[in-house]
VEXKOL-980641 format. One record per residue (C-alpha): residue in three letters; x, y, z. Coordinates in steps of 0.02 Angstrom, whole numbers, always signed. Layout:
ALA/X/Y/Z
...
***
This chain:
MET/-985/+1621/+97
GLN/-1070/+1481/+154
PRO/-1107/+1395/-12
GLN/-940/+1431/-50
PHE/-910/+1309/+101
GLN/-1049/+1176/+43
MET/-955/+1165/-113
THR/-820/+1134/-40
SER/-876/+1025/+80
GLN/-958/+924/-51
ALA/-819/+899/-177
THR/-739/+835/-16
ARG/-848/+685/-29
GLU/-866/+657/-177
VAL/-673/+627/-169
SER/-644/+535/-46
LEU/-825/+430/-103
GLN/-700/+370/-270
GLN/-548/+348/-174
ASN/-661/+239/-53
ARG/-751/+151/-237
VAL/-582/+143/-321
LEU/-480/+23/-143
ARG/-647/-84/-144
ASN/-666/-116/-331
THR/-459/-148/-320
PHE/-498/-286/-192
MET/-615/-350/-265
MET/-536/-378/-426
LEU/-392/-403/-324
ALA/-474/-571/-258
LEU/-520/-601/-432
THR/-374/-624/-500
MET/-309/-763/-394
VAL/-425/-884/-484
PRO/-335/-844/-634
THR/-182/-866/-541
VAL/-210/-1047/-462
LEU/-282/-1091/-618
GLY/-140/-1057/-711
ALA/-9/-1137/-566
LEU/-122/-1294/-595
VAL/-90/-1303/-749
GLY/+69/-1276/-751
VAL/+143/-1412/-607
GLN/+20/-1531/-746
MET/+108/-1515/-860
GLN/+274/-1487/-799
PHE/+279/-1319/-877
THR/+478/-1274/-893
PHE/+468/-1124/-1036
MET/+643/-1148/-1118
SER/+751/-1205/-995
GLY/+869/-1247/-1067
SER/+898/-1055/-1115
PRO/+873/-950/-933
LEU/+934/-782/-1012
MET/+844/-832/-1154
SER/+681/-877/-1058
PHE/+696/-720/-951
LEU/+691/-607/-1079
LEU/+545/-695/-1142
PHE/+462/-678/-994
LEU/+492/-490/-976
GLY/+424/-470/-1160
ILE/+275/-549/-1141
ALA/+226/-482/-975
PHE/+287/-276/-1038
GLY/+164/-329/-1178
PHE/+28/-383/-1064
MET/+69/-232/-972
TRP/+36/-121/-1124
GLY/-133/-179/-1173
ILE/-172/-182/-988
GLN/-144/+12/-986
ARG/-193/+46/-1156
THR/-371/-7/-1118
LYS/-376/+31/-938
ASP/-543/+105/-949
SER/-633/-47/-1037
GLY/-702/-212/-1023
MET/-549/-275/-1126
GLY/-440/-200/-996
VAL/-485/-329/-858
VAL/-493/-468/-970
LEU/-313/-446/-997
LEU/-277/-407/-830
LEU/-358/-584/-810
GLY/-280/-663/-960
PHE/-88/-594/-880
THR/-138/-659/-721
PHE/-175/-838/-782
PHE/+2/-825/-873
MET/+106/-792/-730
GLY/+7/-918/-624
LEU/+81/-1016/-765
MET/+272/-936/-716
LEU/+251/-978/-545
SER/+228/-1183/-604
ARG/+427/-1163/-617
ILE/+465/-1144/-426
LEU/+304/-1230/-373
GLN/+369/-1399/-455
VAL/+563/-1364/-365
ALA/+458/-1345/-231
LEU/+374/-1486/-219
GLY/+546/-1590/-254
PHE/+542/-1566/-73
SER/+476/-1698/+65
ASN/+401/-1550/+144
GLY/+344/-1443/-11
GLY/+165/-1418/+12
SER/+222/-1341/+204
LEU/+342/-1226/+121
ILE/+217/-1165/-22
ALA/+82/-1129/+120
MET/+212/-1047/+234
ALA/+245/-934/+89
ALA/+72/-907/+42
GLY/+31/-877/+231
GLY/+165/-749/+275
THR/+110/-665/+109
GLY/-34/-651/+160
VAL/+4/-566/+350
ILE/+119/-435/+248
PHE/-29/-390/+125
PHE/-148/-384/+265
SER/-13/-286/+384
LEU/+31/-154/+278
SER/-125/-118/+173
ALA/-221/-98/+354
VAL/-52/+14/+395
ALA/-98/+123/+232
THR/-308/+118/+234
VAL/-305/+141/+436
THR/-154/+285/+462
LYS/-200/+356/+248
ARG/-24/+442/+272
ASP/+43/+477/+108
PHE/+183/+357/+63
GLY/+236/+417/-84
PHE/+396/+500/-39
LEU/+447/+296/-26
GLY/+427/+308/-220
LYS/+588/+375/-298
PHE/+681/+246/-173
LEU/+571/+64/-221
PHE/+618/+103/-399
VAL/+806/+115/-375
GLY/+772/-49/-262
MET/+655/-157/-374
ILE/+819/-103/-520
VAL/+960/-158/-433
VAL/+858/-323/-377
LEU/+825/-341/-553
LEU/+1010/-324/-597
ALA/+1065/-430/-495
ALA/+938/-580/-523
VAL/+1010/-560/-708
ALA/+1196/-581/-631
ASN/+1168/-734/-544
ILE/+1080/-820/-702
PHE/+1285/-823/-771
PHE/+1360/-818/-583
GLN/+1230/-934/-488
ILE/+1310/-887/-315
PRO/+1178/-963/-172
ALA/+1217/-811/-61
LEU/+1187/-685/-194
SER/+1021/-787/-238
VAL/+964/-761/-26
THR/+1004/-586/-33
ILE/+919/-538/-197
SER/+772/-640/-100
ALA/+776/-557/+53
VAL/+797/-389/-44
ALA/+643/-419/-140
VAL/+552/-461/+2
MET/+558/-311/+92
VAL/+567/-203/-69
PHE/+398/-286/-134
SER/+310/-278/+43
ALA/+351/-67/+51
TYR/+280/-47/-114
ILE/+115/-145/-64
LEU/+104/-9/+74
TYR/+169/+148/-74
ASP/+39/+59/-188
ILE/-110/+32/-51
SER/-62/+222/+22
ARG/-77/+291/-185
ILE/-257/+234/-192
VAL/-309/+287/-15
ASN/-248/+471/-64
GLY/-288/+478/-249
GLY/-134/+436/-323
GLU/-211/+307/-424
THR/-395/+344/-477
ASN/-386/+163/-593
TYR/-459/+15/-507
ILE/-369/-84/-675
LEU/-190/+25/-639
ALA/-202/-36/-466
THR/-241/-209/-467
LEU/-110/-243/-573
ALA/+35/-142/-467
VAL/-42/-240/-298
TYR/-41/-386/-373
LEU/+133/-376/-447
ASP/+196/-345/-295
ILE/+108/-480/-189
TYR/+166/-607/-320
ASN/+333/-543/-306
VAL/+353/-566/-102
PHE/+289/-735/-125
VAL/+398/-803/-241
SER/+527/-727/-128
LEU/+486/-789/+41
LEU/+458/-969/-57
ASN/+631/-960/-138
LEU/+716/-924/+63
LEU/+595/-1036/+114
MET/+664/-1160/+10
ILE/+857/-1117/+42
PHE/+817/-1137/+223
SER/+690/-1259/+266
GLY/+687/-1359/+107
GLU/+678/-1565/+151
ARG/+731/-1684/+28
ASP/+694/-1849/+22
***
């Protein structure tokens, strides 16, 4: 009985160590992904990057195609160094795409402050929800299906608003997106803590997308309600 108990205890410790390792590596990689993201954003702002601005729908579809292509490649190479390379390349691309909304924000007299407030708000949301997931160790897996439905609704509404351009709908989409992707942070960190995700590259990709979408949505809301024209 004693040897069996010791084996069970050892196995439990090993699982706990693996989960902590994945979480630590995820946070380290997440910090690293901010470098190409910022570089991509700076390059995009300097180049006045637009990405097919004359055709918003085609631009959106092309963006999705490139993004899903990167994610497919990351999934296929998640256990090798190439997975890290593709992840960093993807985050540079996302930074380049981020430059479009940054250019709009910088068109306001208080644009720099709006960007800083969005970044600060995103940081508060991320660290608060990460702390909840890691300290409580509660399994928030039950949120998965609801969040997936919410994400699809946001995506479809965003596509519809490309045609309708309704300001109230834009506000609603951004507000719902902040809530959905904030909850996704809680969900994704919880999966790592509870052993639902054991690959730190895929874990980083998931949390990065959560943070990215929260930031963009917060910035959009701040521009709508607090943007000041010269």
